[in-house]
C-alpha positions in Angstrom: 101.1 139.9 117.2 104.5 140.4 115.7 105.8 137.4 117.6 103.1 135.2 116.2 103.9 136.4 112.7 107.6 135.6 113.2 106.8 132.1 114.5 104.5 131.4 111.6 107.1 132.6 109.1 109.7 130.3 110.6 107.4 127.3 111.2 105.9 127.3 107.8 109.1 127.1 105.8 108.6 126.0 102.3 111.0 123.4 100.9 113.4 124.7 98.3 113.1 123.0 95.0 116.9 122.4 95.2 116.4 120.2 98.3 114.2 117.7 96.5 115.7 114.7 94.6 114.2 114.2 91.2 113.5 110.6 90.1 116.0 111.0 87.3 118.8 111.5 90.0 118.1 108.1 91.4 120.1 105.6 89.4 121.0 103.1 92.0 119.2 101.6 95.0 121.8 103.2 97.3 120.5 106.6 96.1 117.1 106.0 97.8 116.7 107.9 101.1 114.3 106.6 103.7 113.9 107.2 107.5 115.8 104.8 109.7 112.6 103.2 111.0 111.2 102.6 107.5 110.1 99.0 107.0 111.1 97.5 103.6 109.2 94.3 104.3 106.6 93.3 101.8 105.2 90.5 103.9 104.1 89.8 107.4 105.2 86.8 109.5 102.3 84.7 110.9 102.0 81.6 112.9 99.0 79.4 112.3 97.9 76.8 114.9 95.1 74.7 113.4 93.2 71.9 115.1 90.1 69.9 114.1 88.0 66.9 115.2 88.4 65.0 112.0 91.1 64.1 109.5 91.2 66.4 106.5 93.2 68.7 104.3 93.4 72.3 105.5 93.9 75.1 103.1 95.0 78.7 103.9 94.0 80.9 101.0 93.3 84.4 99.8 90.7 85.1 97.1 90.9 81.6 95.8 94.7 81.6 95.7 96.0 78.7 97.9 98.9 79.9 100.1 99.4 76.7 102.1 97.9 73.2 102.2 98.4 70.4 104.8 96.8 67.5 106.6 95.1 67.9 110.0 94.7 65.0 112.3 92.3 64.9 115.3 94.0 65.4 118.7 97.0 67.2 117.2 97.5 70.9 116.5 99.0 71.6 113.1 101.5 74.5 113.3 103.0 76.4 110.5 104.9 79.7 110.0 103.9 81.6 106.9 105.1 84.8 105.2 102.0 86.5 103.8 102.0 89.5 101.5 101.5 92.7 103.4 98.5 93.8 101.3 96.4 90.9 102.5 94.4 91.8 105.6 92.6 88.5 106.0 92.8 84.9 104.7 90.4 82.0 104.6 91.2 78.8 106.4 89.2 75.8 105.1 89.0 72.3 106.5 86.6 69.7 104.9 84.4 72.4 103.3 84.1 74.6 106.4 85.8 78.0 106.0 86.8 80.4 108.7 88.3 83.9 108.2 91.5 84.8 109.9 92.0 88.5 110.5 95.7 89.2 110.0 96.0 91.9 112.7 97.3 89.2 115.1 100.6 87.4 114.2 99.4 84.3 115.9 96.3 82.6 114.4 94.7 79.9 116.5 91.9 78.2 114.6 89.8 75.3 115.8 87.4 73.4 113.6 
């Protein structure tokens, strides 16, 4: 019982207020402290491969904001690399009025119309 109390006392150590950095102490970006594996990226890199059976303009969009527009030709796969903001979890890909959703969990999006 005594051992358990000692372990709990050591394991549940409260941070000292002096150990914390207040926001007013950060005056330069170099003052920020983050773990070595922290990702500062604000976008994800995606490769879109789009094909269709008719000529048309393909649009990649998010909530009516067009992110990319190009011409698709039958028999050819249109390929594009896009940086998409990290907060977007899916985009819409539209060709000649037909829309398909692309879930951005996968960095390679193959879409066939």
